[in-house]
N, CA, C and O of each residue as an XYZ file, in Angstrom:
532
protein
N      94.671     57.297     90.276
C      93.225     57.120     90.739
C      92.984     58.157     91.589
O      91.845     58.623     91.581
N      93.909     58.686     92.418
C      93.587     59.889     93.488
C      93.458     61.031     92.691
O      92.557     61.845     92.894
N      94.342     61.167     91.738
C      94.190     62.451     90.785
C      93.048     62.553     90.160
O      92.829     63.686     89.733
N      92.075     61.607     89.913
C      90.819     61.851     89.286
C      89.756     62.319     90.132
O      88.695     62.751     89.683
N      90.071     62.225     91.510
C      89.147     62.858     92.320
C      89.353     64.273     92.739
O      90.293     64.644     93.441
N      88.317     65.116     92.216
C      88.474     66.641     92.099
C      88.706     67.145     93.647
O      89.530     68.032     93.871
N      87.994     66.581     94.634
C      88.157     67.154     95.848
C      89.692     66.891     96.408
O      90.232     67.777     97.072
N      90.270     65.853     96.169
C      91.738     65.535     96.565
C      92.549     66.477     95.755
O      93.471     67.064     96.320
N      92.331     66.673     94.593
C      93.187     67.751     93.656
C      93.022     69.144     94.279
O      94.010     69.827     94.549
N      91.793     69.552     94.500
C      91.643     70.844     95.139
C      92.356     70.920     96.512
O      93.189     71.808     96.690
N      92.084     70.078     97.439
C      92.682     69.996     98.752
C      94.418     70.139     98.569
O      95.087     70.876     99.293
N      94.908     69.423     97.635
C      96.456     69.319     97.547
C      96.829     70.730     97.178
O      97.710     71.369     97.753
N      96.091     71.173     96.170
C      96.243     72.493     95.573
C      96.344     73.593     96.715
O      97.334     74.322     96.770
N      95.342     73.695     97.587
C      95.330     74.642     98.608
C      96.493     74.467     99.714
O      97.032     75.430    100.259
N      96.827     73.059     99.988
C      97.821     72.827    100.822
C      99.110     73.301    100.342
O      99.843     73.865    101.155
N      99.512     73.146     99.076
C     100.686     73.633     98.461
C     100.626     75.112     98.581
O     101.587     75.675     99.105
N      99.605     75.817     98.155
C      99.360     77.107     98.276
C      99.753     77.842     99.595
O     100.466     78.839     99.710
N      99.071     77.059    100.642
C      99.298     77.459    102.057
C     100.681     77.435    102.379
O     101.174     78.395    102.972
N     101.423     76.366    102.031
C     102.711     76.377    102.433
C     103.707     77.186    101.785
O     104.761     77.516    102.327
N     103.262     77.594    100.277
C     104.112     78.567     99.665
C     104.000     79.849    100.321
O     104.992     80.540    100.553
N     102.895     80.169    100.609
C     102.524     81.481    101.401
C     103.311     81.770    102.814
O     103.825     82.822    103.195
N     103.237     80.506    103.461
C     103.848     80.522    104.821
C     105.533     80.729    104.626
O     106.223     81.457    105.340
N     105.975     79.987    103.593
C     107.485     80.152    103.479
C     107.670     81.601    102.853
O     108.632     82.250    103.263
N     106.970     82.076    102.050
C     107.096     83.461    101.438
C     107.092     84.399    102.695
O     108.046     85.167    102.822
N     106.155     84.398    103.575
C     106.090     85.252    104.717
C     107.290     85.166    105.654
O     107.731     86.164    106.224
N     107.820     83.909    105.801
C     108.898     83.772    106.669
C     109.999     84.384    106.188
O     110.721     85.068    106.912
N     110.238     84.177    104.834
C     111.369     84.825    104.159
C     111.374     86.323    104.238
O     112.400     86.943    104.516
N     110.138     86.946    103.974
C     110.111     88.338    104.006
C     110.362     88.839    105.353
O     111.113     89.801    105.518
N     109.737     88.204    106.406
C     109.922     88.674    107.757
C     111.452     88.631    108.180
O     111.949     89.544    108.840
N     112.148     87.555    107.778
C     113.511     87.528    108.049
C     114.429     88.609    107.196
O     115.388     89.155    107.743
N     114.092     88.869    105.887
C     114.648     89.788    105.225
C     114.359     91.301    105.836
O     115.253     92.145    105.783
N     113.218     91.568    106.352
C     113.032     92.872    107.041
C     113.683     92.903    108.401
O     113.671     93.933    109.075
N     114.253     91.783    108.814
C     114.614     91.795    110.254
C     113.816     91.939    111.295
O     114.193     92.449    112.350
N     112.502     91.447    111.061
C     111.534     91.598    112.076
C     111.768     90.519    113.128
O     111.772     89.312    112.888
N     111.960     91.074    114.302
C     112.242     90.014    115.401
C     111.256     90.034    116.436
O     111.367     89.191    117.326
N     110.109     91.026    116.483
C     109.254     91.036    117.493
C     107.834     90.583    116.734
O     107.163     91.277    115.972
N     107.606     89.365    117.121
C     106.304     88.874    116.900
C     105.388     88.706    117.820
O     104.510     87.868    117.613
N     105.395     89.424    118.968
C     104.590     89.468    119.839
C     103.213     90.226    119.647
O     103.159     91.156    118.843
N     102.146     89.858    120.346
C     100.942     90.539    119.876
C     100.678     91.657    120.837
O      99.870     91.615    121.766
N     101.512     92.744    120.484
C     101.161     94.053    121.250
C     100.503     95.031    120.396
O     100.322     94.828    119.195
N     100.161     96.040    120.972
C      99.416     97.068    120.277
C     100.326     97.829    119.250
O     101.540     98.000    119.357
N      99.505     98.253    118.230
C     100.329     98.996    117.136
C     101.224    100.294    117.604
O     102.260    100.686    117.067
N     100.563    100.852    118.735
C     101.346    102.107    119.241
C     102.482    101.519    119.957
O     103.498    102.214    119.926
N     102.568    100.326    120.643
C     103.673     99.947    121.304
C     104.736     99.428    120.274
O     105.947     99.477    120.487
N     104.130     98.899    119.074
C     105.133     98.506    118.003
C     105.804     99.918    117.366
O     107.005    100.011    117.112
N     104.925    100.889    117.174
C     105.579    102.063    116.704
C     106.724    102.666    117.546
O     107.816    103.021    117.101
N     106.342    102.722    118.733
C     107.368    103.273    119.741
C     108.528    102.497    119.918
O     109.608    103.026    120.181
N     108.368    101.111    119.776
C     109.400    100.302    119.865
C     110.696    100.480    118.614
O     111.896    100.277    118.796
N     110.100    100.870    117.478
C     110.883    100.931    116.286
C     111.273    102.390    116.146
O     112.108    102.592    115.264
N     110.863    103.432    116.808
C     110.898    104.759    116.452
C     111.948    105.607    117.388
O     111.941    106.829    117.534
N     112.797    104.726    117.949
C     113.773    105.304    118.846
C     114.756    106.163    117.811
O     114.489    106.314    116.619
N     115.825    106.649    118.406
C     116.586    107.520    117.576
C     117.337    106.935    116.389
O     117.578    107.601    115.381
N     117.700    105.660    116.546
C     118.136    104.942    115.444
C     118.243    103.539    115.564
O     118.095    103.123    116.713
N     118.467    102.670    114.655
C     118.699    101.278    114.838
C     120.166    100.908    114.284
O     121.066    101.722    114.078
N     120.221     99.612    114.099
C     121.716     99.220    113.816
C     122.129     99.992    112.433
O     121.416     99.952    111.430
N     123.244    100.627    112.497
C     123.934    101.399    111.424
C     123.447    102.728    111.397
O     123.783    103.406    110.426
N     122.743    103.228    112.237
C     122.148    104.568    112.112
C     120.928    104.648    111.513
O     120.342    105.726    111.602
N     120.346    103.635    110.845
C     119.051    103.826    110.049
C     117.846    103.873    110.778
O     117.573    102.916    111.502
N     117.101    104.814    110.703
C     115.856    104.864    111.495
C     114.711    103.897    110.808
O     114.679    103.712    109.592
N     113.985    103.435    111.520
C     113.027    102.639    111.002
C     111.657    103.458    110.466
O     111.183    104.380    111.130
N     111.178    103.094    109.414
C     110.000    103.545    108.966
C     109.097    102.542    108.190
O     109.513    101.394    108.033
N     107.804    102.935    107.665
C     106.960    102.024    107.006
C     107.831    101.525    105.631
O     108.734    102.195    105.130
N     107.389    100.270    105.153
C     107.936     99.959    103.956
C     107.638    100.872    102.740
O     108.464    100.947    101.830
N     106.533    101.532    102.706
C     106.382    102.583    101.640
C     107.440    103.716    101.827
O     108.112    104.165    100.899
N     107.518    104.138    103.147
C     108.477    105.272    103.417
C     109.877    104.891    103.000
O     110.551    105.663    102.317
N     110.336    103.698    103.403
C     111.616    103.025    103.049
C     111.856    102.989    101.487
O     112.902    103.411    100.994
N     110.871    102.482    100.775
C     110.893    102.562     99.290
C     111.148    104.088     98.721
O     112.056    104.352     97.933
N     110.370    104.890     99.150
C     110.473    106.229     98.657
C     111.790    106.822     99.091
O     112.323    107.636     98.336
N     112.389    106.488    100.266
C     113.576    106.899    100.709
C     114.760    106.446     99.983
O     115.812    107.082     99.937
N     114.524    105.199     99.357
C     115.620    104.626     98.386
C     115.542    105.484     97.095
O     116.547    105.848     96.485
N     114.252    105.782     96.721
C     114.194    106.456     95.494
C     114.831    107.921     95.589
O     115.385    108.479     94.642
N     114.696    108.383     96.681
C     115.303    109.846     96.953
C     116.764    109.740     97.040
O     117.456    110.579     96.462
N     117.277    108.820     97.686
C     118.591    108.768     97.682
C     119.324    108.430     96.458
O     120.412    108.945     96.202
N     118.744    107.566     95.688
C     119.198    107.383     94.161
C     119.262    108.712     93.466
O     120.314    109.020     92.906
N     118.281    109.491     93.451
C     118.090    110.819     92.723
C     119.103    111.838     93.342
O     119.697    112.633     92.614
N     119.297    111.804     94.723
C     120.226    112.719     95.342
C     121.757    112.339     94.861
O     122.633    113.190     94.705
N     121.922    111.058     94.670
C     123.296    110.634     94.117
C     123.724    111.264     92.855
O     124.900    111.536     92.610
N     122.695    111.497     92.028
C     122.756    111.943     90.699
C     123.102    113.446     90.656
O     123.561    113.916     89.615
N     122.875    114.325     91.886
C     123.086    115.559     91.983
C     124.485    115.826     92.595
O     124.664    115.473     93.761
N     125.256    116.280     92.071
C     126.714    116.543     92.655
C     126.644    117.494     93.970
O     127.406    117.389     94.931
N     125.577    118.456     93.841
C     125.495    119.490     95.121
C     124.915    118.750     96.327
O     125.007    119.274     97.437
N     124.255    117.424     96.154
C     123.479    116.805     97.263
C     124.130    115.417     97.640
O     123.619    114.692     98.494
N     125.296    115.080     96.953
C     125.916    113.840     97.224
C     126.392    113.664     98.603
O     126.370    112.531     99.082
N     126.806    114.623     99.270
C     127.325    114.591    100.500
C     126.271    114.416    101.669
O     126.610    113.987    102.771
N     124.974    114.774    101.359
C     124.032    114.984    102.347
C     123.415    113.362    102.679
O     123.274    112.480    101.833
N     123.158    113.277    103.882
C     122.469    112.030    104.324
C     120.839    112.461    104.490
O     120.442    113.554    104.893
N     120.062    111.401    104.104
C     118.765    111.475    104.221
C     118.124    110.181    104.787
O     118.365    109.080    104.292
N     117.321    110.355    105.813
C     116.698    109.202    106.438
C     115.207    109.414    106.602
O     114.779    110.545    106.832
N     114.422    108.401    106.496
C     112.972    108.620    106.749
C     112.767    107.786    108.062
O     113.395    106.735    108.189
N     111.887    108.231    109.069
C     111.850    107.449    110.196
C     110.244    107.570    110.594
O     109.488    108.293    109.946
N     109.839    106.842    111.644
C     108.528    107.023    112.207
C     108.755    107.579    113.671
O     109.620    107.112    114.412
N     107.893    108.633    114.037
C     108.055    109.182    115.419
C     107.191    108.258    116.063
O     106.489    107.435    115.476
N     107.279    108.452    117.509
C     106.402    107.745    118.433
C     104.929    107.887    118.261
O     104.205    107.036    118.779
N     104.422    108.852    117.602
C     102.952    108.936    117.383
C     102.672    108.424    116.134
O     101.491    108.443    115.787
N     103.650    107.886    115.242
C     103.327    107.257    113.945
C     103.639    108.131    112.888
O     103.701    107.716    111.731
N     103.848    109.346    113.197
C     103.958    110.234    111.887
C     105.405    110.177    111.220
O     106.390    109.757    111.827
N     105.428    110.611    109.993
C     106.755    110.484    109.309
C     107.651    111.580    109.678
O     107.239    112.733    109.812
N     108.865    111.237    109.843
C     109.988    112.148    110.136
C     110.996    111.939    108.919
O     111.299    110.886    108.357
N     111.419    113.207    108.677
C     112.372    113.208    107.438
C     113.767    113.752    108.170
O     113.804    114.809    108.801
N     114.684    113.040    108.023
C     115.917    113.564    108.741
C     116.927    113.810    107.559
O     117.152    112.880    106.784
N     117.543    115.028    107.394
C     118.604    115.445    106.698
C     119.851    115.807    107.160
O     120.041    116.971    107.513
N     120.730    114.981    107.211
C     121.887    115.205    107.986
C     121.436    114.936    109.545
O     120.987    113.826    109.832
N     121.543    115.841    110.436
C     121.090    115.647    111.898
C     119.954    116.681    112.043
O     119.785    117.147    113.170
N     119.240    117.051    111.147
C     117.907    118.006    111.366
C     116.878    117.007    111.038
O     117.042    116.091    110.231
N     115.635    117.275    111.821
C     114.554    116.534    111.720
C     113.367    117.294    111.257
O     112.979    118.219    111.970
N     112.761    117.033    110.188
C     111.539    117.761    109.658
C     110.300    116.798    109.679
O     110.403    115.616    109.350
N     109.172    117.349    110.068
C     107.978    116.721    110.169
C     107.078    116.975    108.879
O     106.025    116.360    108.710
N     107.500    117.801    108.094
C     106.850    118.172    106.808
C     107.796    118.390    105.600
O     108.813    119.061    105.774
N     107.541    117.905    104.491
C     108.287    118.122    103.322
C     108.538    119.667    103.167
O     109.668    120.120    102.979
N     107.434    120.426    103.256
C     107.443    121.918    103.105
C     108.305    122.598    103.965
O     108.611    123.766    103.725
N     108.766    121.952    105.021
C     109.636    122.669    106.112
C     111.130    122.455    105.666
O     112.026    123.107    106.203
N     111.358    121.635    104.786
C     112.723    121.456    104.364
C     113.263    122.641    103.540
O     112.739    123.064    102.510
N     114.395    123.131    104.130
C     114.772    124.650    103.359
C     115.477    124.381    102.037
O     115.587    125.328    101.258
N     115.937    123.261    101.722
C     116.596    122.930    100.344
C     115.577    122.594     99.460
O     114.897    121.595     99.693
N     115.358    123.327     98.417
C     114.425    123.337     97.358
C     114.584    122.053     96.608
O     113.622    121.345     96.312
N     115.854    121.765     96.300
C     116.207    120.525     95.418
C     115.794    119.231     96.236
O     115.401    118.237     95.626
N     115.872    119.244     97.472
C     115.490    118.034     98.116
C     114.112    117.834     98.258
O     113.575    116.727     98.254
N     113.455    119.069     98.401
C     111.993    119.043     98.460
C     111.490    118.495     97.064
O     110.688    117.561     97.068
N     111.886    118.986     95.984
C     111.445    118.647     94.637
C     111.856    117.052     94.502
O     111.073    116.287     93.937
N     112.981    116.623     94.985
C     113.336    115.080     94.809
C     112.396    114.202     95.514
O     111.966    113.172     94.994
N     112.044    114.626     96.783
C     111.049    113.941     97.549
C     109.782    113.850     96.861
O     109.244    112.751     96.721
N     109.248    114.940     96.410
C     107.991    115.045     95.648
C     107.952    114.254     94.315
O     106.978    113.695     93.811
N     109.175    114.326     93.873
C     109.159    113.349     92.429
C     109.245    112.006     92.852
O     108.626    111.221     92.133
N     109.875    111.494     93.874
C     109.954    110.111     94.301
C     108.594    109.664     94.671
O     108.147    108.617     94.203
N     107.836    110.482     95.575
C     106.489    110.136     95.921
C     105.551    109.995     94.643
O     104.677    109.128     94.629
N     105.726    110.779     93.671
C     104.881    110.666     92.587
C     105.240    109.434     91.785
O     104.380    108.694     91.308
N     106.579    109.237     91.650
C     106.880    107.874     91.014
C     106.406    106.682     91.711
O     106.009    105.703     91.079
N     106.431    106.723     93.036
C     105.997    105.606     93.743
C     104.479    105.329     93.484
O     104.066    104.183     93.309
N     103.606    106.513     93.465
C     102.280    106.498     93.314
C     101.901    106.183     91.992
O     100.780    105.707     91.811
N     102.673    106.375     91.025
C     102.330    106.028     89.583
C     102.868    104.582     89.263
O     102.714    104.062     88.158
N     103.462    104.022     90.235
C     104.025    102.677     89.961
C     105.418    102.595     89.234
O     105.844    101.560     88.721
N     106.041    103.732     89.246
C     107.252    103.665     88.418
C     108.524    103.554     89.249
O     109.472    104.327     89.112
N     108.489    102.625     90.050
C     109.426    102.318     91.126
C     110.576    101.371     90.440
O     111.514    100.950     91.117
């Protein structure tokens, strides 16, 4: 009888959708290790995550940058001459991208002296932009 009332059916549908979205958001927040849910400005948020490193020595960066970093690492592992090098993307205090290769910081891909690494980064960005992730 209640299922025949369209208003109740739509209400229940949206209630289920709301709770599913809420649970998904909480799971994603927990997976990313987001612990700061305070309402601070974005500049404060960037400066809070852009310190020299986080747990395990991994610098924090945007989700897009971290995804591209993973693609770059996969490609570097396939090249025997680059397997020993560490790469890490981070966000500086002003919000710009930093690329760390071993212990050297680069603020622009063009400034990276190793041509292979520059090419791998450019390929990874292209793959990400084309949806080939």
